[in-house]
Legacy VTK file of the C-alpha trace (Angstrom):
# vtk DataFile Version 3.0
C-alpha trace
ASCII
DATASET POLYDATA
POINTS 193 float
71.934 82.841 72.875
68.749 84.076 71.232
66.536 82.406 68.626
64.122 84.396 66.453
61.021 82.638 65.091
58.661 84.162 62.537
55.760 81.754 62.690
57.375 78.293 62.715
60.435 79.537 60.787
63.708 79.970 62.685
65.967 82.717 61.333
69.355 81.191 60.417
71.349 84.122 61.842
70.149 85.782 65.024
69.954 89.555 64.489
72.564 91.533 66.451
69.924 93.915 67.785
66.194 94.432 67.873
64.282 97.647 68.515
60.841 97.619 70.145
58.657 100.733 70.037
55.870 101.023 72.584
53.657 103.460 70.733
51.305 105.926 72.346
47.933 106.973 71.068
47.306 110.056 73.206
45.806 113.237 71.800
46.966 116.779 72.515
44.268 119.457 72.476
44.542 123.255 72.623
42.051 124.844 75.000
40.294 128.160 74.480
42.710 129.833 76.940
45.573 128.677 74.653
46.864 126.108 77.126
47.480 122.560 76.029
46.225 119.315 77.567
46.940 115.667 76.854
43.952 113.304 76.524
45.155 109.848 77.523
43.995 106.972 75.341
44.722 103.270 75.101
48.312 102.588 73.938
48.947 102.154 70.220
50.230 98.970 68.622
53.835 97.965 69.381
56.357 97.750 66.547
59.549 95.700 66.364
62.311 96.223 63.828
65.534 94.357 63.098
67.874 93.357 60.273
68.113 89.656 59.416
71.027 88.133 57.501
70.493 85.179 55.166
73.677 83.350 54.095
73.658 82.594 50.390
76.312 80.039 49.522
78.433 80.891 52.601
78.806 78.713 55.682
79.206 80.485 59.029
79.888 78.853 62.414
77.348 81.179 64.084
74.490 80.366 61.687
71.760 77.847 62.525
71.214 75.602 59.557
68.152 73.757 60.853
66.432 74.575 57.590
69.262 73.345 55.397
68.854 73.896 51.700
66.794 77.059 52.026
68.395 80.087 50.459
67.597 83.759 50.897
64.924 83.632 48.169
62.869 81.109 50.177
62.920 83.347 53.260
62.162 86.567 51.381
59.334 84.820 49.529
57.954 83.537 52.855
58.011 87.054 54.347
56.489 88.552 51.215
53.651 86.029 51.181
52.945 86.617 54.897
52.679 90.325 54.046
50.668 90.135 50.819
48.296 87.393 51.984
47.721 89.345 55.233
48.575 86.460 57.556
49.278 87.348 61.200
51.847 85.093 62.889
53.463 84.544 66.276
56.834 86.291 66.586
58.926 84.648 69.308
62.370 85.527 70.619
63.594 82.649 72.801
66.439 83.377 75.224
68.546 80.276 75.795
71.204 79.562 78.390
74.374 78.072 76.906
74.223 74.261 76.866
70.487 73.944 77.590
67.530 73.094 75.389
64.876 74.941 77.390
64.447 78.697 77.117
65.170 80.769 80.232
62.865 83.458 78.901
61.069 84.529 75.800
59.063 87.349 74.294
55.973 86.666 72.241
53.865 88.943 70.083
51.258 88.141 67.455
52.470 90.249 64.543
52.118 91.208 60.929
54.831 92.377 58.548
54.396 96.128 58.253
57.477 96.894 56.139
60.151 94.786 54.484
63.322 95.954 52.735
65.684 93.615 50.922
69.246 94.915 51.069
71.932 93.517 48.787
75.329 95.052 49.428
78.637 94.154 47.768
80.325 94.146 51.186
78.067 91.200 52.175
79.121 89.124 49.170
76.234 86.918 48.054
74.458 87.140 51.431
71.163 89.002 51.643
69.934 91.253 54.450
66.274 91.876 55.100
65.116 94.772 57.266
61.802 93.810 58.852
59.347 95.963 60.730
56.698 93.945 62.535
53.539 95.440 63.983
51.484 93.976 66.810
48.298 92.312 65.587
45.131 92.235 67.678
42.366 89.827 66.696
39.044 91.435 65.856
35.915 90.428 64.029
32.581 91.783 62.936
29.410 89.846 63.596
26.023 89.961 61.960
22.987 90.501 64.140
19.741 88.891 63.034
16.385 89.876 64.472
14.455 86.820 65.618
11.286 88.198 67.142
9.588 91.278 68.506
7.031 91.198 71.313
5.835 94.463 72.854
8.919 96.286 74.237
11.187 93.245 73.762
13.182 92.520 70.613
15.151 89.271 70.442
18.350 89.077 68.373
20.854 86.384 67.601
24.531 86.746 66.637
26.134 84.776 63.846
28.996 82.618 65.160
32.544 83.903 64.782
34.581 81.918 62.288
38.256 82.132 63.168
41.286 81.045 61.170
44.164 79.307 62.902
47.789 80.378 62.432
48.781 76.773 61.771
46.345 76.242 58.898
47.263 79.546 57.249
51.007 78.893 57.536
50.579 75.337 56.156
48.835 76.832 53.103
51.628 79.406 52.826
54.343 76.709 52.986
52.739 74.747 50.134
52.341 77.977 48.181
56.100 78.683 48.539
56.905 75.107 47.513
54.778 75.496 44.373
56.202 78.930 43.539
59.956 78.437 44.026
60.340 74.670 44.378
61.706 74.727 47.944
59.798 73.038 50.734
59.535 74.448 54.230
59.216 72.053 57.170
55.628 71.212 58.049
54.135 73.043 60.991
52.321 70.788 63.448
49.408 72.050 65.504
47.908 70.429 68.580
44.529 72.016 67.824
LINES 1 194
193 0 1 2 3 4 5 6 7 8 9 10 11 12 13 14 15 16 17 18 19 20 21 22 23 24 25 26 27 28 29 30 31 32 33 34 35 36 37 38 39 40 41 42 43 44 45 46 47 48 49 50 51 52 53 54 55 56 57 58 59 60 61 62 63 64 65 66 67 68 69 70 71 72 73 74 75 76 77 78 79 80 81 82 83 84 85 86 87 88 89 90 91 92 93 94 95 96 97 98 99 100 101 102 103 104 105 106 107 108 109 110 111 112 113 114 115 116 117 118 119 120 121 122 123 124 125 126 127 128 129 130 131 132 133 134 135 136 137 138 139 140 141 142 143 144 145 146 147 148 149 150 151 152 153 154 155 156 157 158 159 160 161 162 163 164 165 166 167 168 169 170 171 172 173 174 175 176 177 178 179 180 181 182 183 184 185 186 187 188 189 190 191 192
């Protein structure tokens, strides 16, 4: 059994498949003698894509209703806000052995929502499918350098401190934003930090 988490949110129906692309970033160059070489560079960002099903008024024995009362609109709004507010989040796929509560393995990637498609098909009844493409997110920051003093050949600089934002605080803000917008409350996300 697999469980998919987007931030603290567990998908109610585990996708049937997931595709991971390990992207390259190499550059091909043509030489003067018309031969071709490949300049190896650091790998590109990984992408993950899958289709998620959100039951809307239907009860399925295979669905996980830990977030009872949330309909497809709450999930699509959550994904849309993650995307538009540019919030990176942990994407976790936990692999569980039948009858246990501890994962036997998991994959983890800090991600952002690159693309999102909402698919409503008559063959799915009132259920909604969302096709998500997640892209690996790598933390980066810019820092300001301030000159302190100059003495002969020596110049002394100082760096402004880096101000980071935690996933937990951003997702808490997002959850209250969803509650205000559509009147549905997500469970609170606890952080040990």
